[in-house]
PASEBA-1860 file (N, C-alpha, C; in nm, 3 decimals):
! residues 278
1> XXXXXXXX> 8.262/-12.923/-8.187/8.358/-12.797/-8.102/8.338/-12.658/-8.171 ~ 8.393/-12.718/-8.262/8.367/-12.581/-8.438/8.242/-12.559/-8.464 ~ 8.110/-12.635/-8.448/7.991/-12.614/-8.507/7.935/-12.548/-8.393 ~ 7.994/-12.530/-8.234/7.872/-12.446/-8.118/7.995/-12.322/-8.172 ~ 8.057/-12.269/-8.213/8.195/-12.142/-8.157/8.158/-12.085/-8.336 ~ 8.104/-12.157/-8.424/8.101/-12.158/-8.552/7.919/-12.051/-8.517 ~ 7.835/-12.094/-8.433/7.666/-12.068/-8.414/7.708/-11.958/-8.367 ~ 7.790/-11.955/-8.225/7.808/-11.819/-8.162/7.851/-11.756/-8.202
9> XXXXXXXX> 7.984/-11.728/-8.302/8.028/-11.658/-8.377/7.888/-11.597/-8.441 ~ 7.805/-11.650/-8.518/7.726/-11.609/-8.618/7.564/-11.511/-8.567 ~ 7.512/-11.588/-8.395/7.469/-11.512/-8.327/7.511/-11.390/-8.255 ~ 7.630/-11.363/-8.280/7.656/-11.204/-8.267/7.653/-11.125/-8.380 ~ 7.781/-11.219/-8.456/7.724/-11.112/-8.599/7.640/-11.071/-8.618 ~ 7.528/-11.152/-8.611/7.350/-11.123/-8.674/7.330/-11.008/-8.566 ~ 7.386/-10.975/-8.406/7.388/-10.882/-8.356/7.388/-10.794/-8.394 ~ 7.568/-10.755/-8.466/7.595/-10.656/-8.518/7.507/-10.617/-8.625
17> XXXXXXXX> 7.453/-10.678/-8.691/7.394/-10.640/-8.806/7.296/-10.632/-8.856 ~ 7.206/-10.657/-8.703/7.077/-10.616/-8.663/7.076/-10.469/-8.648 ~ 7.010/-10.375/-8.710/6.976/-10.208/-8.690/6.902/-10.208/-8.523 ~ 6.842/-10.305/-8.521/6.768/-10.283/-8.381/6.834/-10.371/-8.263 ~ 6.921/-10.425/-8.300/6.972/-10.504/-8.207/7.084/-10.381/-8.183 ~ 7.163/-10.298/-8.263/7.237/-10.268/-8.203/7.200/-10.176/-8.121 ~ 7.109/-10.094/-8.204/6.992/-9.973/-8.172/7.006/-9.987/-7.916 ~ 6.990/-10.135/-7.935/6.903/-10.142/-7.780/7.038/-10.214/-7.698
25> XXXXXXXX> 7.172/-10.247/-7.783/7.276/-10.239/-7.747/7.350/-10.119/-7.719 ~ 7.324/-10.008/-7.796/7.354/-9.869/-7.745/7.297/-9.782/-7.664 ~ 7.174/-9.837/-7.630/7.101/-9.752/-7.555/7.123/-9.771/-7.390 ~ 7.161/-9.911/-7.427/7.221/-10.022/-7.224/7.358/-9.936/-7.210 ~ 7.448/-9.958/-7.309/7.570/-9.890/-7.247/7.594/-9.814/-7.269 ~ 7.591/-9.671/-7.373/7.602/-9.501/-7.327/7.530/-9.499/-7.245 ~ 7.655/-9.385/-7.208/7.634/-9.267/-7.128/7.526/-9.199/-7.142 ~ 7.452/-9.164/-7.032/7.379/-9.107/-7.069/7.381/-8.935/-7.083
33> XXXXXXXX> 7.336/-8.867/-7.155/7.328/-8.737/-7.156/7.305/-8.613/-7.121 ~ 7.408/-8.573/-7.066/7.382/-8.437/-6.990/7.277/-8.340/-7.016 ~ 7.189/-8.304/-6.904/7.005/-8.191/-7.014/7.060/-8.070/-7.030 ~ 7.084/-8.014/-7.150/7.119/-7.875/-7.201/7.088/-7.782/-7.078 ~ 7.117/-7.683/-7.110/7.088/-7.571/-6.988/7.033/-7.466/-7.028 ~ 6.931/-7.398/-6.970/6.853/-7.299/-7.011/6.896/-7.229/-7.042 ~ 6.850/-7.157/-7.230/6.923/-7.048/-7.314/6.787/-6.943/-7.223 ~ 6.901/-6.837/-7.228/6.777/-6.728/-7.244/6.690/-6.703/-7.313
41> XXXXXXXX> 6.630/-6.633/-7.375/6.520/-6.588/-7.512/6.563/-6.461/-7.505 ~ 6.654/-6.405/-7.611/6.697/-6.285/-7.668/6.597/-6.210/-7.695 ~ 6.498/-6.274/-7.797/6.421/-6.197/-7.830/6.317/-6.114/-7.741 ~ 6.302/-6.188/-7.607/6.195/-6.120/-7.499/6.307/-6.006/-7.383 ~ 6.229/-6.007/-7.283/6.301/-5.903/-7.185/6.351/-5.735/-7.189 ~ 6.396/-5.662/-7.154/6.441/-5.555/-7.189/6.605/-5.466/-7.190 ~ 6.626/-5.401/-7.275/6.792/-5.381/-7.297/6.761/-5.323/-7.171 ~ 6.897/-5.330/-7.160/6.968/-5.293/-6.987/6.958/-5.147/-6.990
49> XXXXXXXX> 7.011/-5.106/-7.075/6.986/-4.957/-7.073/6.872/-4.863/-7.029 ~ 6.782/-4.956/-7.119/6.617/-4.920/-7.074/6.569/-4.870/-6.932 ~ 6.581/-5.049/-6.911/6.526/-5.069/-6.785/6.612/-4.967/-6.582 ~ 6.721/-4.968/-6.721/6.779/-4.880/-6.575/6.735/-4.715/-6.624 ~ 6.729/-4.664/-6.722/6.615/-4.582/-6.713/6.472/-4.507/-6.673 ~ 6.387/-4.664/-6.714/6.292/-4.672/-6.658/6.241/-4.670/-6.514 ~ 6.335/-4.735/-6.458/6.396/-4.702/-6.300/6.386/-4.583/-6.257 ~ 6.407/-4.466/-6.303/6.438/-4.333/-6.294/6.552/-4.250/-6.256
57> XXXXXXXX> 6.603/-4.373/-6.299/6.811/-4.326/-6.204/6.854/-4.230/-6.332 ~ 6.837/-4.243/-6.449/6.949/-4.162/-6.559/6.872/-4.200/-6.679 ~ 6.935/-4.135/-6.737/6.863/-4.117/-6.932/6.940/-4.233/-6.975 ~ 6.945/-4.350/-7.081/6.955/-4.432/-7.152/7.070/-4.441/-7.175 ~ 7.173/-4.299/-7.243/7.302/-4.250/-7.285/7.376/-4.256/-7.124 ~ 7.352/-4.200/-7.002/7.379/-4.218/-6.917/7.385/-4.383/-6.832 ~ 7.279/-4.438/-6.880/7.260/-4.606/-6.833/7.402/-4.649/-6.881 ~ 7.401/-4.622/-7.046/7.527/-4.718/-7.151/7.672/-4.706/-7.040
65> XXXXXXXX> 7.714/-4.517/-7.027/7.820/-4.515/-6.911/7.828/-4.591/-6.782 ~ 7.748/-4.594/-6.696/7.732/-4.642/-6.588/7.761/-4.814/-6.624 ~ 7.641/-4.830/-6.663/7.696/-5.026/-6.737/7.827/-5.054/-6.772 ~ 7.897/-4.955/-6.864/8.080/-5.006/-6.941/8.173/-5.007/-6.764 ~ 8.146/-4.859/-6.636/8.188/-4.844/-6.556/8.123/-4.986/-6.487 ~ 8.116/-5.040/-6.512/8.051/-5.178/-6.366/7.992/-5.094/-6.268 ~ 7.896/-5.056/-6.264/7.760/-5.014/-6.189/7.690/-5.137/-6.155 ~ 7.611/-5.190/-6.232/7.549/-5.263/-6.215/7.564/-5.464/-6.282
73> XXXXXXXX> 7.518/-5.519/-6.147/7.500/-5.621/-6.196/7.402/-5.646/-6.205 ~ 7.337/-5.822/-6.259/7.242/-5.906/-6.215/7.276/-6.045/-6.201 ~ 7.107/-6.066/-6.150/7.174/-6.193/-6.082/7.301/-6.214/-5.974 ~ 7.348/-6.084/-5.932/7.486/-6.121/-5.889/7.612/-6.113/-5.917 ~ 7.598/-6.113/-6.110/7.708/-6.066/-6.190/7.732/-5.982/-6.261 ~ 7.871/-5.933/-6.233/7.889/-5.754/-6.341/7.877/-5.787/-6.501 ~ 7.729/-5.676/-6.536/7.729/-5.733/-6.669/7.798/-5.599/-6.706 ~ 7.861/-5.548/-6.847/7.959/-5.435/-6.878/7.835/-5.447/-7.040
81> XXXXXXXX> 7.797/-5.591/-7.088/7.760/-5.559/-7.240/7.587/-5.485/-7.277 ~ 7.645/-5.352/-7.349/7.547/-5.271/-7.334/7.433/-5.372/-7.372 ~ 7.441/-5.478/-7.447/7.260/-5.510/-7.544/7.256/-5.600/-7.472 ~ 7.303/-5.668/-7.345/7.178/-5.718/-7.263/7.024/-5.678/-7.201 ~ 6.988/-5.803/-7.246/6.875/-5.811/-7.209/6.774/-5.792/-7.056 ~ 6.730/-5.749/-6.945/6.716/-5.834/-6.868/6.573/-5.898/-6.869 ~ 6.552/-6.028/-6.806/6.447/-6.112/-6.859/6.395/-6.099/-6.682 ~ 6.206/-6.146/-6.678/6.139/-6.146/-6.603/6.192/-6.220/-6.479
89> XXXXXXXX> 6.199/-6.173/-6.377/6.251/-6.236/-6.257/6.425/-6.219/-6.252 ~ 6.464/-6.147/-6.328/6.619/-6.095/-6.307/6.610/-6.007/-6.178 ~ 6.706/-6.026/-6.131/6.745/-5.935/-5.985/6.873/-5.838/-6.042 ~ 6.812/-5.662/-6.058/6.927/-5.627/-6.101/6.973/-5.500/-5.969 ~ 7.113/-5.513/-6.006/7.101/-5.345/-5.884/7.236/-5.301/-5.964 ~ 7.214/-5.171/-5.905/7.301/-5.035/-5.979/7.328/-4.991/-5.800 ~ 7.506/-5.024/-5.838/7.526/-4.927/-5.761/7.530/-5.042/-5.616 ~ 7.479/-5.196/-5.626/7.439/-5.248/-5.473/7.291/-5.246/-5.424
97> XXXXXXXX> 7.198/-5.165/-5.542/7.088/-5.106/-5.482/7.000/-5.135/-5.571 ~ 6.934/-5.246/-5.507/6.822/-5.338/-5.555/6.712/-5.231/-5.691 ~ 6.729/-5.284/-5.813/6.598/-5.173/-5.891/6.544/-5.205/-5.947 ~ 6.376/-5.092/-5.989/6.282/-5.226/-6.041/6.236/-5.098/-6.203 ~ 6.222/-5.138/-6.257/6.167/-5.044/-6.376/5.964/-4.935/-6.305 ~ 6.002/-4.813/-6.280/5.922/-4.780/-6.229/5.767/-4.792/-6.327 ~ 5.653/-4.707/-6.182/5.513/-4.702/-6.302/5.515/-4.586/-6.347 ~ 5.495/-4.520/-6.459/5.506/-4.438/-6.508/5.431/-4.300/-6.468
105> XXXXXXXX> 5.449/-4.200/-6.500/5.364/-4.097/-6.405/5.383/-3.974/-6.503 ~ 5.269/-3.903/-6.531/5.234/-3.785/-6.624/5.133/-3.706/-6.527 ~ 5.215/-3.608/-6.565/5.209/-3.429/-6.451/5.181/-3.342/-6.516 ~ 5.011/-3.237/-6.484/5.067/-3.146/-6.638/5.038/-3.024/-6.469 ~ 5.163/-2.902/-6.502/5.109/-2.848/-6.389/5.081/-2.694/-6.475 ~ 5.047/-2.603/-6.401/4.951/-2.445/-6.497/5.064/-2.374/-6.436 ~ 5.221/-2.345/-6.418/5.297/-2.262/-6.465/5.311/-2.109/-6.394 ~ 5.297/-2.095/-6.305/5.345/-1.936/-6.224/5.462/-1.871/-6.232
113> XXXXXXXX> 5.486/-1.705/-6.259/5.598/-1.680/-6.276/5.709/-1.707/-6.200 ~ 5.783/-1.657/-6.203/5.949/-1.651/-6.111/5.949/-1.796/-6.056 ~ 5.944/-1.917/-6.162/5.961/-2.047/-6.174/6.064/-2.114/-6.256 ~ 6.184/-2.139/-6.212/6.257/-2.145/-6.331/6.275/-2.346/-6.371 ~ 6.302/-2.350/-6.517/6.237/-2.487/-6.528/6.367/-2.564/-6.530 ~ 6.400/-2.620/-6.342/6.543/-2.719/-6.376/6.515/-2.758/-6.256 ~ 6.599/-2.864/-6.243/6.545/-2.998/-6.125/6.586/-2.913/-6.000 ~ 6.737/-2.800/-6.030/6.768/-2.757/-5.918/6.842/-2.649/-5.928
121> XXXXXXXX> 6.857/-2.555/-5.886/6.921/-2.465/-5.854/6.983/-2.390/-5.797 ~ 7.154/-2.363/-5.816/7.233/-2.363/-5.672/7.235/-2.158/-5.618 ~ 7.190/-2.156/-5.710/7.167/-2.003/-5.651/7.060/-1.917/-5.571 ~ 6.972/-2.092/-5.573/6.816/-2.126/-5.486/6.699/-2.057/-5.489 ~ 6.744/-2.008/-5.632/6.570/-1.985/-5.669/6.438/-2.079/-5.697 ~ 6.312/-2.028/-5.688/6.260/-2.162/-5.707/6.233/-2.235/-5.860 ~ 6.161/-2.322/-5.855/6.207/-2.432/-5.951/6.083/-2.512/-5.953 ~ 6.005/-2.507/-6.090/5.938/-2.616/-6.144/5.914/-2.733/-6.011
129> XXXXXXXX> 6.015/-2.816/-5.955/6.003/-2.911/-5.886/5.938/-2.900/-5.803 ~ 5.958/-2.759/-5.757/5.897/-2.744/-5.568/5.761/-2.743/-5.587 ~ 5.700/-2.728/-5.729/5.542/-2.679/-5.751/5.484/-2.858/-5.771 ~ 5.580/-2.952/-5.756/5.506/-3.070/-5.825/5.600/-3.174/-5.717 ~ 5.655/-3.134/-5.610/5.723/-3.251/-5.553/5.587/-3.259/-5.436 ~ 5.528/-3.282/-5.472/5.418/-3.423/-5.401/5.336/-3.475/-5.512 ~ 5.355/-3.479/-5.563/5.273/-3.532/-5.723/5.271/-3.685/-5.756 ~ 5.401/-3.726/-5.702/5.458/-3.847/-5.701/5.581/-3.858/-5.627
137> XXXXXXXX> 5.549/-4.014/-5.583/5.677/-4.096/-5.496/5.835/-4.129/-5.629 ~ 5.700/-4.104/-5.727/5.863/-4.168/-5.869/5.943/-3.982/-5.900 ~ 6.033/-4.044/-5.957/6.091/-3.907/-5.967/6.086/-3.880/-6.103 ~ 6.019/-3.706/-6.137/5.977/-3.702/-6.310/6.016/-3.547/-6.273 ~ 5.995/-3.538/-6.440/6.141/-3.448/-6.526/6.010/-3.356/-6.607 ~ 6.050/-3.231/-6.623/5.980/-3.142/-6.696/6.026/-3.155/-6.872 ~ 5.882/-3.158/-6.947/5.954/-3.199/-7.046/5.951/-3.066/-7.125 ~ 6.053/-3.043/-7.220/6.096/-2.886/-7.243/6.060/-2.826/-7.136
145> XXXXXXXX> 6.060/-2.675/-7.138/6.076/-2.509/-7.056/5.961/-2.474/-7.121 ~ 5.986/-2.388/-7.010/5.997/-2.242/-7.030/6.073/-2.179/-6.908 ~ 6.035/-2.018/-6.970/6.148/-1.964/-6.914/6.051/-1.905/-6.806 ~ 6.155/-1.809/-6.692/6.141/-1.788/-6.589/6.034/-1.758/-6.555 ~ 5.986/-1.628/-6.679/5.899/-1.525/-6.633/5.779/-1.566/-6.758 ~ 5.768/-1.679/-6.829/5.619/-1.726/-6.877/5.552/-1.819/-6.806 ~ 5.469/-1.831/-6.830/5.346/-1.917/-6.740/5.334/-1.989/-6.862 ~ 5.213/-2.121/-6.794/5.146/-2.226/-6.842/5.132/-2.357/-6.826
153> XXXXXXXX> 5.096/-2.411/-6.938/5.140/-2.565/-6.910/5.251/-2.614/-6.921 ~ 5.328/-2.724/-6.844/5.399/-2.771/-6.852/5.417/-2.942/-6.796 ~ 5.407/-3.035/-6.860/5.456/-3.169/-6.825/5.519/-3.204/-6.805 ~ 5.486/-3.294/-6.684/5.661/-3.338/-6.618/5.619/-3.504/-6.704 ~ 5.697/-3.613/-6.631/5.652/-3.750/-6.692/5.797/-3.807/-6.628 ~ 5.806/-3.921/-6.625/5.964/-4.009/-6.640/5.931/-4.131/-6.685 ~ 5.849/-4.125/-6.871/5.853/-4.181/-6.885/5.909/-4.127/-7.072 ~ 6.061/-4.167/-7.001/6.173/-4.104/-7.154/6.153/-4.136/-7.297
161> XXXXXXXX> 6.081/-4.209/-7.344/6.032/-4.246/-7.476/5.922/-4.111/-7.488 ~ 5.804/-4.105/-7.416/5.739/-4.009/-7.481/5.798/-3.880/-7.446 ~ 5.872/-3.824/-7.391/5.906/-3.691/-7.379/6.011/-3.654/-7.487 ~ 6.109/-3.732/-7.523/6.152/-3.780/-7.610/6.107/-3.737/-7.746 ~ 5.989/-3.803/-7.753/5.879/-3.789/-7.866/5.850/-3.655/-7.899 ~ 5.786/-3.593/-7.790/5.708/-3.437/-7.779/5.819/-3.358/-7.836 ~ 5.927/-3.382/-7.759/6.028/-3.235/-7.762/6.084/-3.255/-7.873 ~ 6.059/-3.377/-8.007/6.156/-3.379/-8.093/6.068/-3.323/-8.235
169> XXXXXXXX> 6.154/-3.183/-8.302/6.072/-3.124/-8.395/6.016/-3.221/-8.551 ~ 6.021/-3.329/-8.555/5.964/-3.442/-8.616/5.796/-3.410/-8.630 ~ 5.732/-3.431/-8.491/5.658/-3.480/-8.457/5.549/-3.367/-8.472 ~ 5.556/-3.224/-8.510/5.540/-3.131/-8.490/5.414/-3.080/-8.361 ~ 5.449/-3.134/-8.242/5.423/-3.104/-8.138/5.311/-2.934/-8.084 ~ 5.221/-2.960/-8.103/5.114/-2.835/-8.077/5.184/-2.749/-7.990 ~ 5.187/-2.596/-7.994/5.204/-2.527/-7.874/5.081/-2.399/-7.915 ~ 5.040/-2.354/-7.817/4.951/-2.266/-7.827/5.024/-2.145/-7.688
177> XXXXXXXX> 5.032/-2.000/-7.747/5.088/-1.937/-7.653/4.985/-1.816/-7.673 ~ 4.929/-1.721/-7.517/4.852/-1.626/-7.569/5.026/-1.470/-7.489 ~ 5.001/-1.401/-7.663/5.075/-1.333/-7.571/5.114/-1.138/-7.560 ~ 5.119/-1.134/-7.462/5.106/-0.951/-7.424/5.185/-0.841/-7.448 ~ 5.155/-0.808/-7.557/5.334/-0.711/-7.616/5.340/-0.577/-7.582 ~ 5.399/-0.535/-7.605/5.437/-0.352/-7.553/5.361/-0.267/-7.554 ~ 5.332/-0.266/-7.729/5.204/-0.159/-7.804/5.098/-0.255/-7.881 ~ 5.031/-0.217/-7.964/4.938/-0.259/-8.042/5.036/-0.337/-8.139
185> XXXXXXXX> 5.014/-0.418/-8.237/5.074/-0.503/-8.295/4.978/-0.463/-8.496 ~ 5.074/-0.389/-8.539/5.008/-0.337/-8.687/4.962/-0.468/-8.757 ~ 4.846/-0.377/-8.839/4.843/-0.567/-8.949/4.977/-0.607/-9.069 ~ 5.035/-0.519/-9.017/5.147/-0.526/-9.162/5.253/-0.606/-9.110 ~ 5.279/-0.597/-8.944/5.359/-0.704/-8.870/5.317/-0.826/-8.875 ~ 5.205/-0.846/-8.797/5.165/-0.954/-8.814/5.178/-1.043/-8.908 ~ 5.066/-0.944/-9.063/5.141/-1.020/-9.179/5.281/-1.069/-9.222 ~ 5.374/-0.997/-9.146/5.545/-1.092/-9.186/5.561/-1.179/-9.079
193> XXXXXXXX> 5.470/-1.249/-8.975/5.526/-1.292/-8.863/5.431/-1.479/-8.963 ~ 5.346/-1.461/-9.048/5.294/-1.573/-9.112/5.369/-1.679/-9.207 ~ 5.380/-1.787/-9.170/5.487/-1.802/-9.233/5.651/-1.869/-9.175 ~ 5.702/-1.857/-9.200/5.851/-1.902/-9.263/5.906/-1.757/-9.168 ~ 6.005/-1.728/-9.075/6.105/-1.623/-8.970/6.179/-1.675/-9.008 ~ 6.289/-1.552/-9.036/6.456/-1.614/-8.962/6.533/-1.549/-8.861 ~ 6.523/-1.679/-8.779/6.554/-1.612/-8.598/6.681/-1.675/-8.586 ~ 6.824/-1.516/-8.575/6.894/-1.572/-8.550/6.975/-1.676/-8.649
201> XXXXXXXX> 6.947/-1.657/-8.766/6.986/-1.735/-8.871/6.958/-1.858/-8.887 ~ 6.832/-1.910/-8.832/6.740/-2.046/-8.815/6.597/-2.020/-8.832 ~ 6.577/-2.073/-8.924/6.399/-2.077/-8.995/6.321/-2.168/-8.869 ~ 6.222/-2.009/-8.891/6.152/-2.046/-8.769/6.024/-2.033/-8.821 ~ 5.910/-2.202/-8.866/5.811/-2.255/-8.894/5.662/-2.153/-8.815 ~ 5.592/-2.050/-8.834/5.512/-2.046/-8.756/5.364/-2.084/-8.759 ~ 5.352/-2.144/-8.714/5.200/-2.218/-8.764/5.017/-2.127/-8.783 ~ 5.045/-2.081/-8.673/4.896/-1.945/-8.723/4.944/-1.822/-8.629
209> XXXXXXXX> 4.931/-1.744/-8.662/4.917/-1.606/-8.557/4.799/-1.526/-8.583 ~ 4.731/-1.455/-8.459/4.576/-1.372/-8.468/4.616/-1.254/-8.361 ~ 4.565/-1.165/-8.387/4.473/-1.156/-8.261/4.384/-1.217/-8.200 ~ 4.390/-1.149/-8.030/4.354/-1.302/-7.974/4.153/-1.212/-7.977 ~ 4.044/-1.283/-8.009/3.940/-1.254/-8.026/3.894/-1.151/-7.882 ~ 3.820/-1.035/-7.870/3.743/-0.955/-7.829/3.844/-0.845/-7.736 ~ 3.979/-0.860/-7.743/4.066/-0.807/-7.710/4.157/-0.700/-7.735 ~ 4.217/-0.648/-7.682/4.318/-0.534/-7.749/4.384/-0.578/-7.890
217> XXXXXXXX> 4.473/-0.496/-7.948/4.526/-0.570/-8.050/4.693/-0.624/-8.006 ~ 4.706/-0.550/-7.875/4.841/-0.563/-7.762/4.836/-0.735/-7.765 ~ 4.736/-0.774/-7.775/4.716/-0.927/-7.720/4.679/-1.037/-7.841 ~ 4.795/-1.082/-7.878/4.813/-1.184/-7.966/4.840/-1.357/-7.953 ~ 4.767/-1.446/-7.993/4.796/-1.563/-8.036/4.872/-1.600/-8.125 ~ 5.002/-1.722/-8.073/5.045/-1.737/-8.225/5.058/-1.934/-8.210 ~ 5.125/-1.961/-8.244/5.101/-2.141/-8.252/5.208/-2.121/-8.337 ~ 5.326/-2.241/-8.283/5.464/-2.310/-8.343/5.425/-2.499/-8.291
225> XXXXXXXX> 5.545/-2.532/-8.317/5.574/-2.621/-8.312/5.781/-2.617/-8.255 ~ 5.819/-2.507/-8.248/6.001/-2.485/-8.227/5.966/-2.538/-8.084 ~ 6.154/-2.593/-8.003/6.122/-2.583/-7.861/6.247/-2.523/-7.876 ~ 6.312/-2.409/-7.923/6.392/-2.320/-7.915/6.380/-2.268/-7.780 ~ 6.491/-2.241/-7.695/6.476/-2.143/-7.590/6.444/-2.009/-7.615 ~ 6.336/-1.927/-7.559/6.304/-1.852/-7.521/6.217/-1.769/-7.682 ~ 6.158/-1.868/-7.778/6.155/-1.814/-7.943/6.032/-1.747/-7.966 ~ 5.950/-1.777/-7.885/5.800/-1.659/-7.940/5.871/-1.527/-7.868
233> XXXXXXXX> 5.941/-1.468/-7.765/6.037/-1.327/-7.741/6.070/-1.283/-7.845 ~ 6.142/-1.419/-7.868/6.228/-1.385/-7.997/6.155/-1.335/-8.126 ~ 6.096/-1.387/-8.150/5.998/-1.365/-8.238/5.933/-1.251/-8.274 ~ 5.875/-1.169/-8.158/5.824/-1.067/-8.151/5.916/-0.952/-8.214 ~ 6.075/-0.978/-8.111/6.148/-0.897/-8.080/6.163/-0.866/-8.216 ~ 6.225/-1.004/-8.328/6.221/-0.975/-8.458/6.113/-0.859/-8.577 ~ 6.028/-0.852/-8.478/5.928/-0.712/-8.559/5.928/-0.631/-8.480 ~ 5.994/-0.601/-8.415/6.042/-0.498/-8.327/5.895/-0.520/-8.203
241> XXXXXXXX> 5.852/-0.577/-8.122/5.830/-0.538/-8.019/5.850/-0.688/-7.918 ~ 5.794/-0.619/-7.801/5.834/-0.651/-7.654/5.744/-0.756/-7.616 ~ 5.760/-0.919/-7.552/5.678/-0.992/-7.484/5.691/-0.886/-7.381 ~ 5.551/-0.865/-7.275/5.558/-0.903/-7.145/5.471/-0.937/-7.057 ~ 5.406/-1.041/-7.127/5.337/-1.157/-7.040/5.350/-1.252/-7.167 ~ 5.366/-1.443/-7.114/5.313/-1.481/-7.209/5.307/-1.586/-7.143 ~ 5.146/-1.697/-7.235/5.133/-1.768/-7.126/5.077/-1.828/-7.238 ~ 5.148/-1.994/-7.147/5.141/-2.160/-7.264/4.994/-2.144/-7.264
249> XXXXXXXX> 4.910/-2.149/-7.334/4.758/-2.216/-7.287/4.780/-2.329/-7.409 ~ 4.795/-2.397/-7.481/4.775/-2.566/-7.561/4.951/-2.613/-7.537 ~ 4.887/-2.704/-7.506/5.049/-2.794/-7.521/4.978/-2.933/-7.558 ~ 5.014/-2.977/-7.703/4.981/-3.082/-7.771/4.884/-3.134/-7.736 ~ 4.779/-3.025/-7.762/4.618/-3.076/-7.708/4.594/-3.097/-7.554 ~ 4.693/-3.065/-7.469/4.575/-3.034/-7.342/4.580/-2.845/-7.369 ~ 4.474/-2.828/-7.211/4.443/-2.759/-7.184/4.472/-2.681/-7.052 ~ 4.440/-2.594/-7.060/4.433/-2.538/-6.841/4.327/-2.528/-6.804
257> XXXXXXXX> 4.174/-2.539/-6.874/4.098/-2.553/-6.850/4.029/-2.668/-6.671 ~ 4.022/-2.551/-6.621/4.018/-2.653/-6.478/4.140/-2.627/-6.393 ~ 4.262/-2.570/-6.405/4.378/-2.602/-6.427/4.407/-2.483/-6.324 ~ 4.375/-2.379/-6.199/4.441/-2.283/-6.159/4.602/-2.273/-6.199 ~ 4.624/-2.156/-6.208/4.796/-2.144/-6.193/4.875/-2.158/-6.044 ~ 4.959/-2.251/-6.078/5.025/-2.338/-5.982/4.993/-2.420/-5.898 ~ 4.850/-2.511/-6.011/4.844/-2.560/-5.946/4.880/-2.713/-6.019 ~ 4.885/-2.873/-6.018/4.875/-2.934/-6.128/4.782/-3.095/-6.053
265> XXXXXXXX> 4.799/-3.166/-6.212/4.683/-3.234/-6.190/4.710/-3.377/-6.258 ~ 4.691/-3.487/-6.285/4.714/-3.593/-6.318/4.682/-3.589/-6.483 ~ 4.750/-3.646/-6.571/4.647/-3.648/-6.727/4.569/-3.739/-6.713 ~ 4.462/-3.741/-6.759/4.341/-3.813/-6.846/4.388/-3.961/-6.896 ~ 4.289/-4.039/-6.878/4.310/-4.147/-6.998/4.333/-4.143/-7.146 ~ 4.273/-4.036/-7.176/4.256/-3.956/-7.294/4.370/-3.910/-7.319 ~ 4.400/-3.850/-7.262/4.509/-3.750/-7.267/4.600/-3.793/-7.321 ~ 4.603/-3.901/-7.202/4.729/-4.002/-7.271/4.753/-4.044/-7.371
273> XXXXXX> 4.618/-4.085/-7.393/4.666/-4.164/-7.524/4.618/-4.123/-7.598 ~ 4.575/-3.943/-7.628/4.613/-3.894/-7.695/4.781/-3.891/-7.743 ~ 4.845/-3.872/-7.648/4.979/-3.845/-7.687/5.046/-3.963/-7.722 ~ 5.034/-4.091/-7.695/5.081/-4.198/-7.736/5.094/-4.215/-7.899 ~ 4.968/-4.148/-7.931/4.945/-4.136/-8.046/5.006/-4.056/-8.149 ~ 5.086/-3.962/-8.093/5.188/-3.917/-8.148/5.299/-3.971/-8.248
END
């Protein structure tokens, strides 16, 4: 009797001391582990404010405000976290309406006179948006501005990143204007405009200024990269001349070739590629 008990206790002790037996014992008696929940890959996706901006609703900065105030849900859940990333397949709603990223559009207009560069006007004046109303179903915006009486090239897009790049001074985007003056520009005054001038207490660098070849000395070409309001007119006023006509003939390498006044066209693949390399 004692030998049988001793033998039985020995076998049980052997199982406890045998790692393989112990492992088998645990595998048959342990509760099954719960499957880990799928984790979102935060290294992929697009930031929520950028997603909203790319949908054409508003700028990224404005999107932050809307997110903070609870205007956005993702997959039915309210999201107020600025850095949240939208993953492929997520359902994003803005004030209850489903939104998605728009296709990027790029429209070049040869602006005529008497149109103001704004999205709308409470005084009922004609705006550049009237001229491109049928260009695309996406909501596009003018890049920079031309004043009411200035004609020439004006770019429209819903690509906020590119628009920001084209309007930032550090990128030195080339803008060439044809200015018609109220009188002949004296050579000494032309020389004054070469290089740096001070306009309203701020430096403005003039990349190039020359008489328009084959025309009267009232016709002057001037190249700048400043985006300040009415800056070309102010430059000539600085040396005592009035600009009676102003036409932007080159913008960021794009020209008015085969684009009549008041008409628009989409950018070519080459033009877009060149812009994206700036």
